[in-house]
C-alpha positions, 0 to 999 in steps of 0.5 A: 499500499502506497502511503498519501502525503500533503506538505503544508506551507511554513509560517511566513519567513522559514523558508528564507532562513531554513539554511541560516539558522543561528544557533544549534537545535535544542533538544527536548529530553523526554519520553519522545525526544523533541528538537527544536529548530532555531530559526531566528538570525542573530540578535532576533527572537531566541538569539536576543541579547537584551539582558534578562533577570532569571524568573520563576524558574527559568534561569536565562540571563538574556531575553533569548536565553528565557524564550528558549528555556520556556519553549524546551520545558514546554515541548518536555511537557508534551513529551513526557506524556508521549511515546514514539521512536521517531524524533518530534522535530519543530522549526521554531522563531519568533517574529513580528505578528499582526498585533494592535495596541490592545490586540495581538496575535500571540503565535502559532503552531501546525502540523507541516504535513498529514499523511494516510495509508501508511503501515500499520495505520489503524484507519484506511484513507484517513488522514494524520498529522505527520508527528502522529503518523511517524509514531504510528508507522515506526519510521520517519515518513516523508523526507528523513528529519523534515520538521513536523511542526511549524511554530512562530510566536510575537516578537514585539508583544508588550511593546508600543502598538502590540498589546502594550504593556502586556508582555509574555511571561517566561517563568516556568512556575505559571505566576503569570500575574496580568502577563501572558503565561508563555508555556501554557500558550505553547502547549495549548499550540503544540496540542494543535500541531499533535494533532488535536483538530481536524482537517475537515471543513467545518463551514461546509462538511467537506472533507480535506483531500477526500477523506477524513482525519483520524480526529473525525472518526471520534466525533459524534453528532448525536441529533444525526447519530453518527460519526463525522466521518460517517455523515453527509457534507450538509450533516457534518456542517449542521453539526459542527454548530450544534454546540452540545449536540457535537461529543467525543466518543473516544474510549480512553478519554470516556475511560477517564472521565470518571477520574476528572468529573463527577457528576452532581459533586463540586470538585473545584470552586472558582471566584473572582471575575468569570470567563466563557469559552467558545471552541469552534472548528471552521474550514474554508475550502476553494478549489485545491485550496483548503483552510482549517480555523479551530477557534478558542475564544477566552472572555472575561465577562466584565469591563475592560474584559481580557479576550485570548483567542486561537485559530488553527488555520491551514492553507494550502497552494494547488496540488501538485499532480506530476508526482504520480500520487496525491501530490504536495500540497503546501499549507494547513495546521498552523495555529495561531493565539491572539490575545485583546482587552474589550469592554463589554456592556453587561455581566451577561454578554459574551464577545463574538469570536473572531477567525482569521488564518494564521500569519504566513 
């Protein structure tokens, strides 16, 4: 059986600097080995030499060192929970991303390729993100040591006209105060890059490349009483906006529910500002081009509320049919996380989630 692969377009600037890596790769040692390729040029991002005082367990003495230590720490948290005999390689960088004085794109991360019908694939004709496909196959699919994840974060956050005064917190202890915990942001984005996402179009219900994502084998719509993989396009589109009528059927997750959720028993009480969360999957298909957005919108209800939102965006170039198989498509799985401040009219009002493509 011949495996099929779609390659996704790297974030803006990665192609330009891939041969100009300023520092050696950083390896995160854990149950799964994660290799972090530093794509920043000297003096920028991971290589910035601005002095910084150690904080929250981060012993770096320059801003660049603290960024790399925090990135490696977050990668280790994931690596410690994963098992794979293949390294997970991340191309990472900091660059200038879209922002204003009151809102900003925090960053993005996504799988660089998806594969189907490879050796040992549990489901036929089903898309798996790169790192997961490598783990299952027990071999490095595609080009040996090609990056499986692209990650890009905002180098200007907190500066004038870029969510002014709200910076990334580089500590490892979660004590971010009014700033943004970089470790938590990166953990969230890496989750999408590792496979917590569907590549099926949530607007139209059209499956990416004519096949379901592995995610779709576990999404169940109670209205149609079908898994996403078995629905029509129209049924999937309706299910995507059905709220609590779209549920997860994975045996491992459901088996763990009694250990984390106890019906009618108060396990945790929270006081202080109230938060609401919207988690949407939205996608766009235009001929041979495809986009997938996953939106996480955290909204603190009250005046001057802080709004946190993520977008997993995928965008692919037309398929190259000359390769005699599925071809290579440059593009999806990029996730971006944005933050902003917003005044709400009252305690019951929820700000609408915005959707944008990840920076390219």
